[in-house]
Steps between C-alpha positions, in 0.01 A plus 500: 500500500657448837475814709804425712611222730563493871762309688398243755418173330799521268512770234541413135795669333282599203172691526384411150656803330608416144559141609591384151817713499824376655598689815810719486532493880367218713523394864377156602447433872811697592610533862795697630618486859782709642686350795726662758868409519445228758158404361325581826253728328348504155289741299265380226513762223289302249261216575354275225517794260366438148454762229503523122576810290409487132662659196394851409344608829592756762476311827485683833661326797389655828550450871605681817861519610628156595227320306744301284499705179876556477565135588275389212680733261846392613405134457386568143827677423704212644653703784396228746345154500159393621471279805225305324315520170616613159458772245572602143617823340446523124463124479817423700545408864575780743872572504567412135741782409440521121130570560589809703643665186138528382389671823521863606530528879478799731558444871315698766820668620691614194876453542720579201871526433650847534537562128358751251135433419552418132785261580284326760213438261742364239666281763174334602401449138835331435449273801193368321698420186423814299763639264533805277334631292185367674642583845576860401153538347315362803712703743418818311130413495488436874678825582246682285188322625591538868618860455859432604673688216590794721676278756643229273859602584437550871619240749208301642624566854417870449138447395185565699290203612248566222763520225666186635165323469483604135846353438384180668208482261729566204726208592193275539372593154817531295512133397143519358380227739205266452417520870537798731520434875477834677506549877368848592596661165335837574577531872734801468346665196298821490147495347631580151752218529229258609285589201798446269572156649131407482495582129826309451352186658182528296709521181696196614178303540374618160816357343434159658727524802404386848535722807512362857460805718534524878401831654345667804349769276162332471349773283766432235435127515126556465552717191714270289492138622299233319515270801600538862619261770506589870735312730520522879703305755641286220160389369314598187179666618332587170576502127286604207417759236518847647144615409345178632692509828375854565134414449324441830304175520297634793365838388340654190446859394154574360434810290135592448276786388157607614557429871555710811860460611439667836343177628809294418795489737824607333330584170651763270319698232638627171248663271195274499699190591520357852773250589527288813674186622329183624613159615498249217238296688270804508550599136184341356280640779638852442436481125143382557436794737624741230261349245212495746553874567489584131878542464730364234825309553778650287777259588624257765873442548718326757660749737859557395750535781853630468803274491608656828175389666543143372867498606416612854212253527722204411821595680357643823274201564776251426760691703266501801453123473874444461575713806241309703647166394848619591376612843331164555821315413699719737247439777532126447877515496530416131770676293 
């Protein structure tokens, strides 16, 4: 199984995950360049970007501010066109309006009409072709699930940021979509609200739906996402299954009994077990020393880092290189 792929020599849009299943969201060598009014300056938001999201998975889409995440989402929704490359949403080209009726979308900055909450949810369901009695049923369900019953008659303009976020989620879910594209869905929610949304997304996956989730809350992504992609400066840096991406290929944790942990740097003891970390190249030598000293190896596992550590490793290194390249171009008089 592929552990994850790096950019550099051209990154495949599929990392081998469930490759026999048709993608519900796919980017193929997409580039998007924004130009100033007089075309004197340009900004490359996406550069040879390829990615495939399969049915029935929760897919985490990560990157720092300005990395190109919102651009990728807006291209998929048909809000803009790519400069180069192509993509498909639910088997149709980006921008094909009928396909969007099968998508639930929540933008990063929720902006809703100044209408009562219940009327708003019904309105967005109707925009996607829903009609009563199904529309009334789904509206009622969303108000219940997202705990909006107490404010269903209140004008959205009078709601707190957190309650407005809940209404945004309700409008994204009311049409019972096959694919959910959510940009920072829990950004304004309290911890209880985040747990509720997490459970909602897990239920959506269990029912066969696909969730494409962009968020800066890396702990939430780590908890629920089957796969993760990290983008920076318009390029896909890494994509793969979440557990595999978080396994270090350079270090292993060894747990043993019958040895003296005081002689091992960084070792910790719990009961009669001693655990310590070694470089992967030194793993065999460390195990042989344990055996030679009369100890017993209990287990050996790759060191698991957090998603935050992986994110910082990929984005900080790449940002430093990008800044250096920009400085070099400026020094050479190149725009």
